[in-house]
C-alpha positions as CSV (number, residue, x, y, z in Angstrom):
1,M,29.2,32.3,24.5
2,K,28.3,28.6,24.8
3,C,25.3,27.1,23.0
4,T,25.9,23.5,23.9
5,L,22.2,22.6,24.2
6,F,21.7,23.7,20.6
7,I,22.8,20.4,18.9
8,K,20.2,18.5,20.9
9,C,17.3,20.9,20.5
10,F,17.4,22.9,17.3
11,L,15.6,20.4,15.2
12,L,12.7,20.3,17.6
13,F,11.3,23.8,16.7
14,I,8.1,22.4,14.9
15,C,5.0,23.0,16.9
16,I,1.9,24.9,16.4
17,G,1.0,28.5,17.3
18,S,-1.9,30.9,17.3
19,C,-2.9,34.1,15.6
20,N,-5.6,36.7,16.2
21,A,-8.8,36.1,14.3
22,G,-10.1,39.6,14.3
23,S,-13.7,40.8,14.1
24,H,-16.4,40.1,11.5
25,D,-19.9,41.1,10.6
26,A,-22.2,38.1,10.9
27,N,-24.6,39.7,8.5
28,T,-22.2,40.3,5.7
29,V,-21.9,38.0,2.7
30,A,-18.5,37.3,1.3
31,D,-17.3,39.3,-1.6
32,V,-16.1,37.0,-4.3
33,T,-13.6,38.5,-6.7
34,D,-13.0,37.7,-10.4
35,T,-9.4,36.4,-9.4
36,G,-10.7,33.4,-7.6
37,F,-10.4,34.8,-4.0
38,V,-12.8,36.0,-1.4
39,R,-12.1,39.4,0.1
40,E,-14.0,39.0,3.4
41,Q,-14.6,36.1,5.6
42,V,-17.7,34.0,5.2
43,A,-20.8,35.0,7.0
44,T,-23.1,32.0,6.6
45,D,-23.1,28.5,5.3
46,T,-25.2,29.5,2.4
47,A,-22.5,32.1,1.5
48,L,-19.8,29.4,1.0
49,P,-18.8,29.9,-2.6
50,T,-17.4,27.0,-4.7
51,G,-14.3,27.3,-6.9
52,K,-13.1,30.3,-4.9
53,L,-10.4,30.5,-2.2
54,I,-11.7,31.9,1.1
55,P,-8.7,33.2,3.0
56,R,-10.4,33.3,6.4
57,I,-13.3,31.7,8.2
58,V,-13.6,32.3,11.9
59,C,-14.4,29.2,13.9
60,R,-17.8,29.5,15.6
61,A,-16.6,27.9,18.9
62,D,-13.5,30.0,19.2
63,A,-13.0,33.3,17.5
64,G,-9.3,33.0,18.1
65,E,-9.1,30.1,15.6
66,S,-9.6,30.6,11.8
67,Y,-8.8,28.8,8.6
68,A,-8.7,29.2,4.8
69,L,-11.1,27.1,2.8
70,Y,-11.6,25.9,-0.8
71,I,-14.6,24.0,-2.0
72,P,-14.2,22.4,-5.4
73,A,-16.0,24.0,-8.4
74,K,-17.7,20.7,-9.2
75,N,-18.8,17.5,-7.4
76,N,-19.7,19.5,-4.2
77,E,-23.3,18.5,-3.8
78,T,-22.6,15.3,-1.9
79,P,-20.3,14.6,1.0
80,M,-16.7,15.4,-0.1
81,P,-13.2,14.2,0.9
82,V,-11.4,16.9,2.7
83,I,-7.7,17.6,3.2
84,Y,-6.6,19.7,6.2
85,F,-3.4,21.7,5.6
86,F,-0.9,22.9,8.1
87,D,1.7,25.5,7.2
88,P,4.7,26.2,9.6
89,H,3.9,30.0,9.3
90,A,0.2,29.9,9.7
91,D,-0.2,30.8,6.1
92,G,-3.5,29.0,5.4
93,E,-4.2,31.0,2.2
94,G,-0.7,30.3,0.8
95,A,-0.9,26.6,1.5
96,L,-4.2,26.2,-0.4
97,K,-3.7,28.5,-3.4
98,R,-1.0,26.2,-4.8
99,Y,-3.3,23.3,-5.2
100,M,-6.8,24.6,-6.1
101,T,-6.6,23.0,-9.6
102,L,-5.9,19.7,-8.0
103,A,-8.8,20.0,-5.6
104,D,-11.1,20.6,-8.6
105,R,-9.7,17.6,-10.4
106,Y,-10.2,15.2,-7.6
107,G,-13.2,16.8,-5.9
108,F,-11.5,17.4,-2.7
109,A,-12.4,20.2,-0.2
110,M,-9.3,21.8,1.4
111,A,-9.1,23.6,4.7
112,A,-5.9,25.2,6.1
113,S,-5.4,26.5,9.6
114,N,-4.5,30.2,10.1
115,N,-3.2,29.3,13.6
116,S,-1.0,26.4,13.0
117,K,2.7,27.4,13.0
118,N,6.1,26.5,14.5
119,G,6.5,27.3,18.1
120,N,3.4,26.1,20.0
121,D,3.0,23.1,22.2
122,W,0.9,19.9,21.6
123,P,-2.1,21.0,23.8
124,A,-2.5,24.2,21.7
125,E,-2.0,22.1,18.6
126,E,-4.8,19.8,19.8
127,H,-7.1,22.8,20.3
128,T,-6.4,24.0,16.7
129,W,-7.3,20.6,15.3
130,S,-10.5,20.2,17.2
131,S,-11.6,23.7,16.4
132,L,-10.8,23.3,12.7
133,Y,-12.3,19.8,12.3
134,N,-15.5,20.5,14.2
135,D,-16.1,23.8,12.5
136,T,-15.7,22.4,9.0
137,R,-17.9,19.3,9.5
138,N,-20.7,21.7,10.8
139,R,-20.4,23.8,7.7
140,F,-20.3,21.3,4.8
141,P,-20.7,17.5,4.3
142,I,-17.6,15.3,4.7
143,K,-17.4,11.9,3.2
144,P,-16.9,9.2,5.9
145,G,-13.4,7.6,5.8
146,R,-11.9,10.4,3.7
147,V,-10.5,12.8,6.2
148,Y,-6.9,13.6,5.4
149,T,-4.1,15.8,6.8
150,C,-1.2,17.4,4.9
151,G,1.5,19.6,6.1
152,F,5.0,21.1,5.3
153,S,8.0,21.1,7.6
154,G,6.7,21.6,11.2
155,G,3.2,21.4,9.7
156,A,4.0,17.9,8.4
157,K,4.9,16.8,11.9
158,A,1.6,18.4,13.2
159,A,-0.3,16.6,10.4
160,T,1.2,13.3,11.4
161,Y,0.7,14.0,15.1
162,F,-3.0,14.6,14.5
163,A,-3.4,11.3,12.7
164,L,-1.7,9.4,15.6
165,Q,-4.2,10.9,18.0
166,H,-7.5,10.9,15.9
167,K,-8.7,7.7,14.1
168,E,-11.0,9.8,11.9
169,I,-7.8,10.7,9.9
170,S,-7.2,8.0,7.3
171,A,-4.1,9.3,5.5
172,V,-1.2,11.8,5.9
173,I,0.8,13.7,3.3
174,A,4.0,14.9,5.0
175,C,6.1,17.3,3.0
176,G,9.7,18.1,4.1
177,A,9.6,16.4,7.5
178,V,8.6,13.4,9.4
179,L,7.6,12.8,13.1
180,P,10.0,10.4,14.7
181,E,7.4,9.1,17.1
182,M,5.4,7.6,14.2
183,T,7.3,4.3,14.1
184,S,7.2,3.9,17.9
185,T,3.4,3.7,18.2
186,G,2.9,0.2,16.7
187,N,0.9,-0.3,13.5
188,L,-0.3,2.9,12.0
189,S,-4.1,3.4,11.5
190,F,-3.5,5.6,8.6
191,S,-1.7,5.6,5.2
192,F,1.4,7.8,4.9
193,T,3.0,9.6,2.0
194,A,6.3,11.4,2.3
195,I,7.3,14.1,-0.1
196,S,10.9,15.3,-0.2
197,G,12.9,17.7,-2.3
198,E,16.4,16.4,-3.4
199,G,17.9,19.4,-1.7
200,D,15.8,19.2,1.5
201,M,17.9,19.0,4.7
202,N,15.5,16.4,6.0
203,R,15.7,14.1,3.0
204,S,17.8,11.5,4.8
205,D,15.3,11.3,7.7
206,M,12.4,10.9,5.4
207,V,14.1,8.2,3.4
208,A,14.9,6.4,6.7
209,M,11.3,6.7,7.9
210,N,10.1,5.3,4.6
211,N,12.5,2.4,4.9
212,A,11.4,1.7,8.5
213,L,7.8,1.5,7.3
214,D,8.8,-1.2,4.8
215,N,8.8,-3.5,7.8
216,S,5.2,-2.6,8.9
217,P,1.8,-3.3,7.2
218,A,1.1,0.3,6.8
219,R,0.5,1.6,3.3
220,H,3.2,4.2,2.5
221,C,5.3,5.7,-0.2
222,I,7.8,8.4,-0.8
223,I,7.8,11.0,-3.6
224,F,10.9,13.0,-4.6
225,F,11.2,16.2,-6.6
226,N,13.9,18.6,-7.7
227,G,13.7,21.2,-5.1
228,I,14.7,22.2,-1.6
229,H,12.8,22.5,1.7
230,E,9.6,23.9,0.4
231,W,6.0,23.1,-0.4
232,P,6.1,20.8,-3.4
233,P,5.0,22.0,-6.8
234,G,1.5,21.1,-8.2
235,D,2.6,18.2,-10.4
236,I,4.3,16.5,-7.4
237,M,1.3,17.0,-5.1
238,D,-0.8,15.6,-7.9
239,L,0.9,12.3,-7.4
240,A,0.0,12.5,-3.6
241,F,-3.6,13.4,-4.3
242,A,-3.8,10.5,-6.7
243,G,-2.4,8.3,-3.9
244,L,-5.4,9.3,-1.7
245,Q,-7.6,7.9,-4.5
246,F,-5.8,4.7,-4.6
247,D,-6.0,4.5,-0.8
248,A,-9.7,4.9,-0.9
249,I,-10.0,2.2,-3.7
250,Y,-7.9,-0.1,-1.5
251,K,-10.1,0.5,1.5
252,K,-13.2,0.1,-0.7
253,I,-14.4,3.5,0.3
254,M,-14.7,4.4,-3.4
255,P,-15.4,1.9,-6.3
256,M,-12.7,0.4,-8.5
257,D,-11.8,2.8,-11.3
258,V,-10.0,0.8,-14.0
259,G,-9.7,4.0,-16.2
260,F,-8.1,6.0,-13.5
261,I,-5.7,3.1,-12.7
262,N,-4.7,2.6,-16.3
263,E,-4.2,6.3,-16.9
264,Y,-1.9,6.6,-13.9
265,A,0.0,3.5,-14.9
266,V,0.7,5.0,-18.4
267,A,1.8,8.3,-17.0
268,S,4.1,6.6,-14.5
269,Q,5.7,4.6,-17.3
270,Q,6.2,7.8,-19.1
271,R,8.0,9.4,-16.2
272,I,10.2,6.3,-15.9
273,H,11.2,6.6,-19.5
274,I,12.0,10.3,-19.0
275,F,14.2,9.6,-16.0
276,S,15.9,6.7,-17.7
277,K,16.6,8.7,-20.8
278,A,18.2,11.3,-18.8
279,N,20.3,8.6,-17.1
280,N,18.7,9.4,-13.7
281,Q,18.4,5.8,-12.7
282,L,17.7,6.5,-9.1
283,R,14.7,8.6,-9.8
284,A,13.5,6.0,-12.3
285,E,13.7,3.3,-9.7
286,A,12.0,5.6,-7.1
287,E,9.1,6.1,-9.6
288,C,8.8,2.3,-10.0
289,R,8.6,1.7,-6.2
290,L,6.0,4.5,-5.9
291,S,3.7,2.8,-8.5
292,I,4.3,-0.6,-6.8
293,N,3.2,0.8,-3.5
294,L,0.2,2.6,-4.9
295,F,-1.1,-0.4,-7.0
296,S,-0.4,-2.9,-4.2
297,G,-3.6,-4.8,-3.3
298,I,-5.5,-3.1,-6.1
299,S,-4.2,-4.0,-9.5
300,D,-1.9,-6.5,-11.3
301,Q,-0.1,-3.5,-12.6
302,T,2.3,-4.2,-9.7
303,I,3.7,-7.0,-11.7
304,L,4.7,-4.8,-14.6
305,F,6.4,-2.2,-12.4
306,E,8.2,-4.9,-10.3
307,N,9.7,-6.3,-13.5
308,V,10.8,-2.8,-14.7
309,D,12.2,-2.2,-11.2
310,S,14.3,-5.3,-11.4
311,V,15.6,-4.2,-14.8
312,I,16.6,-0.8,-13.5
313,K,18.4,-2.3,-10.6
314,S,20.4,-4.6,-12.7
315,K,21.8,-1.7,-14.7
316,P,25.5,-0.8,-14.0
317,A,24.5,2.9,-14.1
318,Y,22.0,2.4,-11.3
319,Q,24.5,0.6,-9.2
320,Q,27.1,3.4,-9.8
321,Q,24.7,6.2,-9.0
322,L,23.5,4.3,-5.9
323,A,27.1,4.0,-4.7
324,V,27.7,7.8,-5.3
325,S,24.5,8.6,-3.4
326,N,25.5,6.5,-0.5
327,K,28.9,8.1,-0.4
328,L,27.5,11.6,-0.5
329,Q,25.1,10.7,2.3
330,Q,28.0,9.6,4.5
331,R,30.0,12.7,3.5
332,E,27.0,14.9,4.4
333,Q,26.8,13.4,7.9
334,E,30.5,14.0,8.4
335,I,30.3,17.6,7.4
336,K,27.3,18.1,9.7
337,A,29.4,16.7,12.6
338,I,32.1,19.3,11.8
339,Y,29.5,22.0,11.8
340,Q,28.3,20.9,15.2
341,Q,31.7,21.3,16.7
342,H,31.7,24.9,15.6
343,F,28.2,26.0,16.4
344,S,29.0,27.0,20.0
345,Q,32.1,28.9,19.0
346,G,30.8,31.6,16.8
347,D,34.1,31.9,15.0
348,M,33.5,34.1,12.0
349,N,36.8,33.3,10.5
350,Y,35.5,29.8,10.1
351,W,31.8,30.4,9.4
352,L,32.0,33.2,6.7
353,P,34.2,31.3,4.2
354,T,32.3,28.1,5.0
355,V,28.9,29.6,4.4
356,K,30.0,31.3,1.2
357,D,31.4,28.0,0.0
358,V,28.2,26.1,0.7
359,I,26.1,28.8,-1.1
360,A,28.3,28.7,-4.1
361,R,28.3,24.9,-4.4
362,A,24.6,24.7,-3.8
363,K,24.0,26.8,-7.0
364,A,25.5,24.0,-9.3
365,T,23.6,20.9,-10.5
366,G,23.9,17.2,-9.8
367,A,23.9,15.0,-6.8
368,E,26.7,16.9,-5.0
369,A,24.9,20.2,-5.5
370,A,21.8,18.7,-4.0
371,M,23.9,17.7,-1.0
372,Y,25.1,21.3,-0.6
373,Q,21.4,22.5,-0.9
374,R,20.6,20.3,2.0
375,L,23.6,21.5,4.0
376,K,22.6,25.2,3.2
377,A,19.0,24.5,4.5
378,Y,20.6,22.7,7.6
379,L,22.7,25.8,8.4
380,S,19.7,28.1,7.9
381,L,17.8,26.1,10.5
382,A,20.8,26.0,12.8
383,F,21.5,29.7,12.7
384,Y,17.7,30.3,13.2
385,S,17.6,28.2,16.3
386,I,20.8,29.6,17.9
387,S,19.8,33.2,17.1
388,N,16.3,32.6,18.6
389,Q,17.8,31.2,21.7
390,V,20.3,34.0,22.4
391,I,17.9,36.7,21.5
392,N,15.3,35.2,23.9
393,R,18.0,35.4,26.5
394,R,18.6,39.1,25.6
395,Q,22.2,38.3,24.7
396,Y,22.2,40.7,21.9
397,P,26.0,41.0,21.3
398,A,26.3,37.2,21.0
399,A,23.4,37.1,18.6
400,E,25.0,39.5,16.2
401,N,27.2,37.0,14.4
402,Y,24.6,34.2,14.2
403,V,21.9,36.6,12.8
404,G,24.5,37.8,10.3
405,L,25.1,34.3,9.2
406,Y,21.4,33.5,9.1
407,K,20.9,36.5,6.7
408,L,23.9,35.3,4.6
409,V,22.8,31.8,4.2
410,D,19.1,32.4,3.9
411,S,18.5,36.0,2.7
412,G,15.0,35.3,1.6
413,N,13.9,34.0,5.0
414,S,11.6,36.5,6.9
415,E,12.8,35.3,10.3
416,A,16.4,36.4,9.5
417,W,15.4,40.0,8.9
418,Y,12.9,39.9,11.8
419,F,15.8,38.9,14.1
420,S,18.0,41.6,12.6
421,A,15.3,44.1,13.3
422,I,15.2,43.0,17.0
423,L,19.0,43.5,17.3
424,N,18.8,47.0,15.7
425,A,15.9,48.0,17.9
426,A,17.8,46.8,21.0
427,N,20.8,48.9,19.8
428,K,18.4,51.9,19.4
429,N,18.9,51.9,15.6
430,T,15.3,52.6,14.9
431,A,15.6,53.4,11.2
432,Q,17.5,50.2,10.4
433,A,15.1,48.2,12.6
434,K,12.1,49.5,10.5
435,A,14.1,48.8,7.3
436,D,14.7,45.2,8.4
437,L,11.1,44.7,9.3
438,L,10.0,45.9,5.9
439,K,12.3,43.2,4.4
440,A,10.8,40.6,6.7
441,V,7.3,41.5,5.5
442,G,8.5,41.5,1.9
443,N,9.7,38.0,2.5
444,G,6.4,36.8,4.0
445,F,6.3,37.8,7.6
446,N,2.6,38.4,8.6
447,D,2.3,37.9,12.4
448,K,0.8,41.1,13.6
449,A,0.3,39.9,17.2
450,R,4.0,38.9,17.5
451,L,5.1,42.2,16.0
452,Q,3.0,44.2,18.4
453,Q,4.0,42.1,21.4
454,Q,7.8,42.1,20.7
455,E,9.5,43.9,23.7
456,E,12.2,45.4,21.6
457,F,9.8,47.2,19.3
458,K,8.0,49.1,22.1
459,G,8.2,52.8,21.3
460,I,8.8,52.2,17.6
461,E,6.0,53.5,15.3
462,L,4.9,50.3,13.5
463,T,1.9,51.8,11.5
464,E,3.7,51.5,8.1
465,I,4.9,48.0,8.9
466,I,1.5,46.8,10.0
467,S,-0.2,48.4,6.9
468,K,1.9,46.1,4.7
469,L,1.0,42.9,6.5
470,R,-1.0,40.5,4.4
């Protein structure tokens, strides 16, 4: 089997999809639980609760589009800043529930599409944005100049795409991926924050994008955290939310807040001290640059952090760690080049020991382990893309090895088990297909429409599977 087109195309699986909205009773008021969630979708504007996550609101203009919503518990009487979230798996509820505390702290409303996901084209994506934006601004007041987008992975690319197309978006938070077209459009009309895990396979691309923006007048920064290709934890997103406040102060949309600025400066100095004490000079220097970028044009705190930055860069430990980082980056690219030579061959004698070695090395700690975490994520995406291509062409025998490798390298990924279910169904192994589907659901699969429309599952009783979908 040959998959020679794979190398050019597998990193392009990032677009937006759709999901069924279902029916609702327009006369029913949402049922708010004590756990901070709303069981049913909202019926009227007056039913919008505050401080409660609403998993699903159907867009008035298109019942096929819906979104999750969170209105902060306080400071919700006047027009609010709003952040629109985009998850690569159309998990609006999951995207928002991570950051409700931050929304309350900063007074941000948050809305997350239940339709946006990897796999759709830009026109469908545009429709999702217009439906989401128009519906929210007709339901609650939005503060002018404070419309933001935020996304993870393919959702990060979607969030950036929307900002390139729509001037009402004033800032983007891109987690785990960047849109290459961003630097080819001239000066950006929005501020840009990149967030990357040290073990994220897209880390080098995000660093390169941030460096490219250094040569532009766009306000931008990059934030790192100890993690892989995933939504960032709350304390890291807190930095990005604070950045939106700095951006609004810079643009004179909100008044100067000396107390907030000084509080952030003290906290940043503490983080620098922690990184330096742990002899993580690269992270200490990255924290300096983050504060320099945030304070630029706002406060003379930049002078303090520029001085600290110079001191860190002069340390032999920093120079040594930078050299190691650059060497690992070169090595990572060389390993990827070797992988690319083997992708089209499907040689299990090569891939099985290679994948097991990557998994083992990724479990360690340190800069080299982070590199293997990135390679592990890279292989996961590669095996997903090849498996998807050959399955779509009904080349089931050729898909067996790649799906097996996909499950090995990323056993917690719902798509790996969904693909495995397809292959078992195609081979008339119904019991194992259903078992794989249950594992897919257990790992987050929730696309009912896709499940029901999958040709290989025709004739299989899916009631139990569907009953477990979230």
